[in-house]
TORTOR-604516 format. One line per field, with one value per residue (C-alpha): residue number from 1; residue in three letters; z, x, y. Coordinates in Angstrom, 2 decimals, decimal comma. Example, Ala and Ser with C-alpha at 12.3 -4.5 7.8 and 13.67 -1.06 7.14 Angstrom:
k <- [1 / 2]
r <- [ala / ser]
Z <- [7,80 / 7,14]
X <- [12,30 / 13,67]
Y <- [-4,50 / -1,06]
***
This chain:
k <- [1 / 2 / 3 / 4 / 5 / 6 / 7 / 8 / 9 / 10 / 11 / 12 / 13 / 14 / 15 / 16 / 17 / 18 / 19 / 20 / 21 / 22 / 23 / 24 / 25 / 26 / 27 / 28 / 29 / 30 / 31 / 32 / 33 / 34 / 35 / 36 / 37 / 38 / 39 / 40 / 41 / 42 / 43 / 44 / 45 / 46 / 47 / 48 / 49 / 50 / 51 / 52 / 53 / 54 / 55 / 56 / 57 / 58 / 59 / 60 / 61 / 62 / 63 / 64 / 65 / 66 / 67 / 68 / 69 / 70 / 71 / 72 / 73 / 74 / 75 / 76 / 77 / 78 / 79 / 80 / 81 / 82 / 83 / 84 / 85 / 86 / 87 / 88 / 89 / 90 / 91 / 92 / 93 / 94 / 95 / 96 / 97 / 98 / 99 / 100 / 101 / 102 / 103 / 104 / 105 / 106 / 107 / 108 / 109 / 110 / 111 / 112 / 113 / 114 / 115 / 116 / 117 / 118 / 119 / 120 / 121]
r <- [met / glu / phe / asn / lys / leu / thr / glu / glu / glu / gln / arg / val / ile / val / his / lys / gly / thr / glu / pro / pro / phe / ser / gly / lys / tyr / asn / asp / phe / phe / lys / glu / gly / ile / tyr / ala / cys / lys / arg / cys / gly / ala / lys / leu / tyr / ser / trp / glu / asn / lys / phe / his / ser / gly / cys / gly / trp / pro / ser / phe / asp / lys / glu / ile / ser / gly / ala / val / lys / arg / val / pro / asp / ala / asp / gly / arg / arg / thr / glu / ile / ile / cys / ala / asn / cys / gly / ala / his / leu / gly / his / val / phe / thr / gly / glu / gln / leu / thr / ala / lys / asn / thr / arg / his / cys / val / asn / ser / leu / ser / ile / asp / phe / lys / glu / asn / ser / ser]
Z <- [-11,39 / -12,00 / -9,03 / -8,31 / -8,58 / -5,15 / -3,84 / -2,43 / 1,12 / 0,28 / -1,24 / 1,91 / 4,02 / 1,68 / -0,24 / 2,18 / 5,34 / 6,95 / 9,44 / 9,31 / 12,43 / 15,04 / 14,90 / 11,42 / 9,19 / 7,70 / 8,89 / 12,57 / 13,74 / 10,74 / 11,28 / 8,22 / 6,86 / 4,12 / 3,20 / 3,58 / 0,63 / -0,09 / -1,50 / -3,72 / -5,39 / -4,34 / -2,59 / 0,15 / 3,58 / 6,40 / 7,03 / 8,95 / 11,40 / 12,72 / 13,14 / 16,66 / 18,48 / 20,28 / 21,11 / 19,60 / 16,83 / 13,87 / 12,48 / 14,43 / 13,38 / 15,37 / 12,34 / 8,67 / 5,76 / 5,59 / 3,68 / 2,94 / 5,34 / 5,99 / 9,23 / 8,93 / 11,47 / 11,49 / 10,73 / 14,31 / 15,63 / 18,18 / 16,31 / 13,71 / 10,46 / 8,50 / 4,71 / 1,93 / 0,98 / -2,64 / -3,31 / -0,21 / 0,63 / 4,16 / 6,22 / 9,75 / 12,68 / 14,64 / 18,41 / 20,65 / 24,37 / 24,91 / 25,90 / 23,78 / 22,14 / 22,68 / 19,83 / 21,75 / 18,51 / 17,16 / 13,57 / 13,74 / 10,14 / 8,43 / 6,82 / 3,88 / 3,22 / 2,75 / 0,80 / 2,02 / -0,14 / 1,31 / 1,33 / -1,24 / -0,23]
X <- [8,51 / 7,12 / 5,69 / 5,11 / 1,49 / -0,16 / -3,14 / -6,10 / -4,91 / -1,34 / -2,75 / -4,81 / -1,64 / 1,04 / -0,85 / -3,67 / -1,53 / -3,40 / -2,16 / -2,30 / -3,64 / -0,96 / 0,62 / -0,86 / 2,10 / 4,40 / 7,56 / 6,60 / 8,33 / 10,66 / 14,43 / 16,47 / 19,58 / 18,78 / 17,42 / 13,92 / 12,87 / 9,94 / 7,02 / 6,00 / 9,32 / 11,89 / 14,28 / 16,37 / 15,16 / 16,40 / 19,04 / 18,21 / 20,98 / 18,85 / 15,64 / 14,64 / 11,72 / 9,84 / 6,62 / 4,54 / 2,99 / 4,80 / 8,31 / 10,69 / 14,02 / 16,29 / 18,08 / 17,31 / 19,73 / 21,25 / 19,02 / 16,33 / 13,59 / 12,13 / 10,46 / 7,43 / 4,86 / 1,85 / -1,59 / -2,63 / -0,22 / 1,29 / 3,38 / 6,14 / 5,36 / 8,10 / 7,98 / 10,19 / 12,58 / 12,46 / 8,71 / 6,89 / 5,25 / 3,85 / 5,93 / 4,65 / 5,84 / 9,04 / 9,27 / 12,16 / 12,83 / 11,47 / 14,86 / 14,25 / 17,69 / 20,94 / 19,92 / 16,71 / 14,70 / 11,91 / 10,76 / 7,37 / 6,82 / 3,85 / 4,78 / 2,58 / 4,89 / 8,05 / 9,50 / 12,34 / 15,33 / 17,40 / 21,20 / 22,70 / 25,83]
Y <- [3,02 / -0,45 / -2,37 / -6,04 / -7,24 / -7,27 / -9,20 / -7,24 / -7,93 / -6,84 / -3,63 / -3,00 / -3,16 / -1,77 / 0,93 / 1,83 / 1,54 / -1,33 / -3,90 / -7,67 / -9,43 / -10,21 / -13,69 / -14,27 / -13,36 / -15,97 / -14,19 / -13,72 / -16,93 / -17,26 / -17,13 / -18,14 / -16,47 / -14,00 / -10,60 / -9,19 / -7,05 / -4,76 / -6,77 / -3,85 / -2,90 / -5,52 / -3,10 / -4,72 / -3,58 / -5,81 / -8,46 / -11,64 / -10,68 / -7,83 / -9,84 / -10,83 / -12,42 / -9,64 / -11,50 / -8,66 / -10,78 / -9,21 / -9,63 / -7,39 / -5,91 / -3,60 / -2,14 / -1,56 / -1,72 / 1,75 / 4,16 / 1,54 / 2,68 / 6,13 / 7,17 / 9,44 / 10,67 / 8,35 / 9,74 / 8,84 / 11,50 / 9,11 / 6,56 / 6,66 / 4,89 / 3,13 / 3,08 / 1,74 / 4,55 / 3,40 / 3,24 / 4,51 / 1,17 / 0,96 / -1,50 / -0,94 / 1,18 / 1,75 / 1,92 / 2,94 / 2,74 / -0,78 / -2,27 / -5,40 / -5,30 / -3,41 / -1,07 / -0,26 / -0,11 / -2,30 / -2,12 / -3,82 / -4,99 / -6,60 / -9,93 / -8,93 / -5,96 / -8,03 / -10,95 / -13,14 / -13,99 / -16,85 / -16,58 / -18,92 / -20,76]
***
């Protein structure tokens, strides 16, 4: 599988499972119509329709595109990591039970892990 070229900081987050500082990512307060894709492989992950403002400091989604994201136990033993189902890139973590949306799920995603593709009219 061929991957997109990543910066050192993108590699730290995507490959080595790091986290960008809260409120620093370009997609935290970004709400345009389109699709969010994996920065590493380009697979479609999230639709703009499922993005919401959670106030946590990272882009938040309450639903992924079907089959696009895998949930795996995090190395810390407490959280659930989310990765790209296509290439295994680290996206962030998923949380449930917070009552932030009707779906009661928050995918907390690093902006560095995703690219935005605007809907063309």
